[in-house]
N, C-alpha and C positions, 0 to 999 in steps of 0.2 A: 153457426154463427150468423145472426140478421146482419143483413146489408150494412145498417146503421152503425151497428159495433163496430164491425170490421172497419169501416171508413174512420171512425174516432181513433181507434189504435193506432192507424196509419199516420193520421195527422199528429198524435203524441209521440211517436215516433220520429217523425221530421223533426218535429219542434227540438227534441232532444239534439238530435244530430247538429241542427244549426246553433244549440246554445254553447254545445262542446267546441263546436268549430270555432266560433268566434269568441272563446276564451270567457263566456260568461257576461255575453253584451248586457249593458245597462241601456235604458232607457235616457240616461243624462247625457253625457258630454260625449261618451264614446270614445275617451282614450284612456292611455294606461296609467296606473298606480304604481310602477316598480320604478319610479326615479332614485337615483344614488344621493343620500344627504350630503349637505356642503361640507368641504375638507380644509381643515385650518392647519397650515404649516408654520412653522416659527422660521423667519428667514436672517434673524441675527444669530451672530456666536457669540457665546458666553466669555467675558473678559475674566481670566485667572490670574492675570499678575495683580500684586495687592504686596502693601507694606505696611508694618504697624506705625499706627499713628497717623497715617497719609489717606485722606478721603479715596473712596473707590466707587466707582461708578459703572452701570451696564445700562447703555439704551438698548430695550426691547422691540423689538419688531416681528410682527406675523401677517400672514395673509391668510383670508377664507375664499374657497372658490367661488361663491355667491355676493362678494364683495360685500358680505354686512360688516357694520361697526365690529371693533376687537376690544374687549377690555381685559386687563391684565390683574391677578391675584396673586399676592406673595405666601406660599402655602408653608414654604419650610425655608426657615433662615437663621442664621445666628444672632444673639441679641444685639439689637444695636442697628440691624439693617431694617431701611424702609423701601416703601414703594411709593412714588408720586407719577400718575400717570404711567408712562410707560418706561419709566427710570428707574433701577434700582441703585441705592445709594448706602453707603456704608462704611464707618471709619475704624478698623480693627485696632482693638486694644492688647494690652500685652498679653494678656491670657488667649488672645484667638491667636496670636501670630505663632507661627512655624507648625501649626496643626491644622488638621483637614476641619472645614468649614462648609456644610452642605446646605446649596440653596434650590429652591425646586419653585418654578412659576407656573401658574394655570393660565393659558388664553382661551378665552370664551368669547363665542362670536352672538350677536344679536339672535340669530337662526336655531340657537343651540347647540352648536358645534364646539367642541373642547380640545386643547391638547396641553401637554406638559413638556417643561424642558427643565431639566435638573443638571447642577454643574458642581463642582468642589473648588474651592480657593483654599490654597495654603500661603499666606502672605510670609513673606522675609519680615523678619523680627530680630530684635536686641536679645542677646543673651546677658544675663545680669549676674554675676560674679561677686559674692562675700565672702570673704578670710579672716575673720576676725578671730583673735585668740580670746577665749574667753578663760581667764584667770578666775579660780575658786577659791574664795577667801572664807575667814570665819565670819565676816562682815556681809558675805554676799558675793557675787561673780561680777566681775570687772572685764568688759571688752575692751581690748588693746587692737586696733587697725593693723594691718600691714604696713610696712614703711616700703611702699612700691617703688619710689626713688625714681629717678630719670634712666636708671636702667632697663632698656627694653627686654631683656633677657628675663626680668622679672614680671614682666606685664603680660598675662595670660591672651592668646590668640585662638582663633578656632579654624580647624584647617579641615575643608569640605572636601571629601572624595571627588575626581573626575572620574568617567568612562575610562579615558585612559591611563590611569593609574597617577597621575598628577593631584595634587591639591590645591585649593585654591584660599589662601589667607586671608582671614577677616583679623585685623588688629584691635586690640582692646584698648579702651580709652578710661584713664582712670578718672572719676567723679569727686567732687570735692568732699561728699561723705566716705571716702575712702574705699568706694565700691568699684567694680569694673563694668563695664558696659560695652559688649561687642556688638554695633549695629550691621544691619543688612543680611542676618546670617540665613540661609534658606532652612527650609524644613527638611526633617530627617536627620540622621546620626551624623557626627562629624568628630575629630579630636580635638578636644580641649587641652589646649598646651598650657600647664599650670608648672608653675618652677619646682612643684615636687613629683611631676610626670605626668603623662598623656591618659586622657579618659575619652573613652569611647561612648558617647552621651548623644541623647536626642532633646537634653533637657533645657530649657529655655530660663532655669533658675537655677545656680550652682553654688552649693556654700562649702567651701574650701577650710572652712574654720577648724579649729581643733580646741579640744577642751586640757586644761592644766589646772594641777592643784597649786595652791600658794598664790602671794603676794605678789604681782607683776614685777621684774626687776628693775630697781632702780640704782642708779649711780650717782655717784661722787667720784671727788679726787682721788687720786691714788694713794693710799694708805695702809699701814698696819694697825689693824686691829685684834685685841687680844680678848678671849673670853676663859672665865673660870669659873667651873661650875663645881659647887660643894654639896654633895649626897648626904644625907642622913636618914635614919631607919630602913636601911637596907637590911633584906632577910640574911643575916650572916650564915654560911656555909663551910665546910671543909671538903677538899678534893672534889670541887665542881667549878666549872668554869661559868662564875656569874659575869654579867656583862651589865654596864649601866649605858644609856644612850640619854642625848639631849638633841630633840628635834624641834624645828620651827617653823612658821607659818609662811618662810619665805620660798618661792620658787627656786631662786639662786644658790640657795644653801640650807637644802631642810635639814640634812643630817649637820648639826654642829659641831658634836663631840661624842665620843665614845671611848668606852676602856673596859679591861678586865679587873676585876676585884680581887684584891688578895684573899686568900682562905680567912674565915671566920670574921671579915672587916664588915661592921656595921656602917661605916661611915667612908666614904671616897672620895678624893678632889682630883680633879683633871682641867687641865688650861691648855689652850692651842692659840697660838698667831695664825692672823689670817691676812695674809698680802694680797690686796684686792682695791676695786674700785666699786664695790656694794656699800652702798648706803643703807648702813646698820640701823638707821633712825626709823625705818619702816618696819622692821620686828615688833610684832606686838604679842605673840603667844609664843610659849615653848613647852614644849613635853617631854615629861621625865620617865624614864621607864628602868625597871630591871628585868633582865632574862635572865633565866634560869636554865643550865643544861641538864636534860633529865634521859633515864634511860630506864624506860617503862616498858617490859615485854619487848617487842622487836623494835618499838621507835626509840632512837636515838637522836635527841636535836634540842632546842630551843623551844621554851615557851616563856610568855608573859606572867610577870609576876606583879609586884609592887610596882605604882605608877603613881603621875601626878601632872595635872594641868596647871599653869601657870599665866594667867592672865593679865594685861596690862604691864608687861614687859616694857622697859625702857632700855635704850642700847644708844650709843655714840660712837662717833667714827674716830678712831685713834684711842690710845690709850688702851687700858682693860676695864672689861664689863664684867661685874661679879654677880653669879645668881646661885642663891640658896634654893634648895630643894631638899623638902621632908616628903620622902615617899609612903603612901597608904595603901593598904590592901587592897587590891582589885576584886571586884565581884567575880566569881568562879561560873568558868563555862567549861562545854566540852563539846567533843565531836567524834563519832566514830571514823577512824580513818584506815581505810585501807587502799591499795592501789593495783589494780588489775593489769600488774606487768605483763603478762603474756598479749594482752590485747595492744598494748603499746609496742613492745617487740614488732608483731605482727605488720603496725602500722608503719614501722621503720622500712619496711620492705618494700623492693621495686621501687625505689625512689630517683633513680638514677642508674648511669650504665654501669656494669659491675656489680660489686658486691656494697651494700651500705652496712656502715658499724656505726650500733649506738656508742654514744661518745659519754654522756652523763644525763642523768635527770635530776630533776630540781623541783622542790614543790616550798608552798608557803601558805598559810593562812593568815589574812590582814583585814584590817579594817582602813576604808577610804573615808577621809572626812570632808565636810563640806558640801560635795556635789553631790545629792541624794538619788536623783532621778535618771544617773548615767553613769557609765563606766570610764572613767578619765586612764587613759593609758599614758603612763610615766615613759618620759623619750629614752630613759637611761635608769639604770637602777640606783644614782645617786640622787635623780630628780623625783620629786614626790612632791609632799610627803604622804605614805601609808605608813600605818601604823602595824606593823608586823606584830601577832599573837602566837604563831607557830612557825617555826622555821627549822627545814632538816639541817642536819649538822654536818656543817661544812667547815672546812679548815679556811682558817681567815687569811686571806691574801695580803691585808695591810692589817698592823696591829691595832691603827688607831680607828679603823673601819672593820669592826668585826662583823660578823655574817649574819646580820638582825634582819636586812634587807632581803627584797628577792629579787635582787638584778640577774640572777643566773638566769632567769627565764627572758631576759630582755637582748638575750644573744640570739641572733636571727640569722644571719647569713654571712658568706665570705670566710676569710681567712685572719681569725684577731690577734693571732700570736700570742693567746694565753693558754695557760695548763688547763686542763679539766677540773684538777683537784681544787683550782683558785675559786671556781663560781660554780662548781656542784659536785653531788655525789656520784658514784659508781652508777651505772646506768641499771634500771629495774625492768628485769626480763622476764621475772618469775611473780605468780601474785603473791602479794603481800599484805598481811592484815596487821594492823599496830595496834587494835584494840581500841578502848576510847581513850584519846587524849585531853585531859584536861588544861586549861591555861586561864590566864585572867583577862576580863574584858571590862574596861573600866569607862568606854566613850560611849556617847549618846545611841540610844537605840536607833534613831534614823540614819546613821551612817551605815553604808553599805560595808555587809560584810562578804567577802570572797576568798574562796581556794584557785591558786594559779599554779599549774602544775606543767612542766614541758618535757621534753626528751630532746636532745642534741645527738643527731647523727652526721657521720662524715659520710663522702662520696669523693674518692680521689682516681684521676687517671693523669696519664703523662701530658707532660708540657708537649705543645705540638712542634715546635721549632728548635726548644732546646733541651738539654740532659734536665731530670728532675721530674717532680710531680706536682699537681695541685690537688690541693685537698679544699673542698669546700663543706662547711658545717651548715646542715639544713635542721630547722627547728619545727617540731610539732609541738604546739601548745595553747591551751586553753585557761582561760578564767570563768568560773561559774560560782553559781550559790553557794554557800557551805554545803558539803555533800551530806547525803544520808544514807549512801550504800558506797560501793567500790568506785574509786575514780577511773575511769575510761575513758578514751578517746571520743569526743562528740562530733570532730570532723577528720576525715582522712584525708588523703590526696586525690589528685584528679586520675582518673583511669583512663589507659590505651593511649596514650597522648601519639601524634603524628607530627612530623612535617613533611609539607607536600604530599602526605599520604602515606609515608614511609615512618618508622619507629623512630619517636625521638630519642630513643636509648642508642641509636645506630649510625656513627659517624659516616658524613659522606661530604661529596664535593659538589657544590650547587651550580649551575652555568645560569642562575637567574637571581638577582635580587629582589624578585617575587617570592616571598615565605610567608607559607599559611599554616599557623600551628594551632591543631585541634586536640580536643579531648571530651572523653566523657566524664559525668559528672563522678563524686566519691563514691565510694562504697557506703561510708558512714557520713551522714550530715547534709546538709542542704547549704552552699556556698550563697552570699550574697554577690561575689563576683570573685576574678581572679586577677592577678598581678602579673604580668608575664615582664621580668627581668633580663635585660639585654648585656650579656658581658663579651667585650672586645679583648682578644689577645692584645697584651701590648706591654706597657712598663708601669709598675706603680710610682709613686711619688718619690719613691728612693732610687728609681732606676733599675730595679730588679724586674727580669720579665714574669709576668702575671697577666691575669683576666682582670680587666678595670670595668668597672659601672657604666654602662653606656645610654642606656635609656630605659625606661620604664611605662608599660603601657597595660591600662587596666579597663576591664570589659565586663559586662553583666552575661555575655554572650559565653558559649563553650569553644570559641574558635576565634582567631585573630589574625589579620593580615598584618604583619610587623613591616613597618615602614623604613625608610632612609639606610637601609644596611648597605654597605660600601663594597665594591668589586676589591678581591685582593685580600680581603679581613680574614679572621676566623672568628668564629663567634660561638656561646655556649648560651642558653636560654633557660631561665628559673621559673617556674609556677608556681605562685603562690595560691591557695583556696584560703580564701577567708571569709566565715560565718559570724553574725552579728544578730543581735534582737532589735537593731535600730537602724543600722548603717545600710545607705544606697550607693552603690558606687557610682551611679550615674546622677546623683545629686547632691549627697551628704556622705560623704567616703569616711569621715573621719569624725562623725557623732555618733558613739557607740553606747551601746548597753550588753549589759551581760544576760545570758551566756554569750561567750567572745572566742573563738577559735581560729587556728591558721595552719596550715600544713604545707610542706613545700615539696618539690620534685625539681630535679635539673637536668637537663638533656646532655649528649653525648657533643663534643666538639663538632662545628660545620664549617667549612670552608665555602667562602663566596669565591669562585674562580676570578682571575685577573680580567678575563675576556668577559665576565657577565657585566651585560648593560643595566643601567638604574633607571628606573621609571617615577621614583617618589619626588619628581620634582615640586616645588613650592612655588606657585604662580599668584600674581594680584590679579582680584576679580575685575 
């Protein structure tokens, strides 16, 4: 190698070593390029306390490590929130109260640094309650506000659970429009104490209203008013129990009169005096019907025949009102009628301690007048009206009111003191096919047609502190559109119920008043919620030892912590599972649509030891 080449290589190696050693030194400043970017940090803590209708504000603060100016941007917020400079402002409206409202603010410095701060605000808010009774009449619905009165027992409260087992009570206030406001309720679930029960809900709007068929009750001075109805154009028959009936559009007295027609008679007159304070001038329509007892194949019962609607009826209070009715043939309809009795018998099993016994079955196909977009549940079989077109053959309990209404299915719970033969037929525990049953149907096509079926079963266990037994009657019932196939349960009872982790059907003595009842969903159907009825051992109004109704708790969950149990008492718990096409147990528990169903179970007796401590105190906020 030439000396000059060797010298050049040596110089290049030396230059490379120097370059690496100095980290790639440049010919400029000679300084480092690894300096850290400026840091931006929030120094303010978000304000999370807020209330409906009250201005909310949060003053933002942040620092930058290079002391450069900072600007703020509201990048996520509920509607109505604004940012002015470094101040977030917002006034929560009703829809934003008691629910989560997310905020995010971005801080940016002039040097390019940025940081985010996010928080959630759940404003305390007002719970609004309406409870109008909607009466459905031939001329449309009429809303009647509840008479809350001055009695605080009837005014709803909100009970908010605390971590120590106590409750904060937020009282309700009656508004001029008849609604209730409960202000200041924090977000989350609470017990809404209504006069008809307690509802576990997180809703800020609750409709406790109900629907009823017929004109609202109107009263006048006490009097005795008579009605005499003369029926003509009856289809005469021999050896068959024909019935005529006159129903009204009044809620307070829908079935005016009815009676059995003598054999071969084509006319019939019946009268009834009524001592009451009912204002009969409110009556405007009456509905006359003839029912014929038939035995066709396996079916034995009543079907609607000739009928007539009379509008523009005028009646006076006191004296006697006479109504003449000429019946007309009804358009014919029919239904394939079959009962899947084995499924109903199976649904009556494992619904309480010991063995449950089916007591009776009952069904009716009927037309609901006036209200066409909902299912109006009559509060008893005598209140409606609903227009029966098929009725199972049930012996009458009162000759003035033959069995043309579906009142048997309105028996639900307790010891009603009636004979099963008075309200229903023998329990249907095997599959029955009644074939196609024809009946008359003269009513408007817009009115709802529906079939109601029920099976009542009994559960009996000994009195806890006295000789004798207690019998509870539990109902599995449903109302559906006119069936096209066999009638089977669309809802069965809840499964695997427990109390504090042990079987609900096994008696126990508890050393605590903290009681948690849980269950698995029904095997058939999806309930919109469950109602837990609490019965306490005591005495009935006649002084007879018995279980008396103590409280009702409703929830859409599959468990409930039952509050306000008292040491030294004995309780049984009844769980009603309810399904419905519209009702919501947390916001509209009584606004129904078909299909609608309910099914019950009952617990064994449970003793709360006298030394047990009570934790369900109610405190004021």
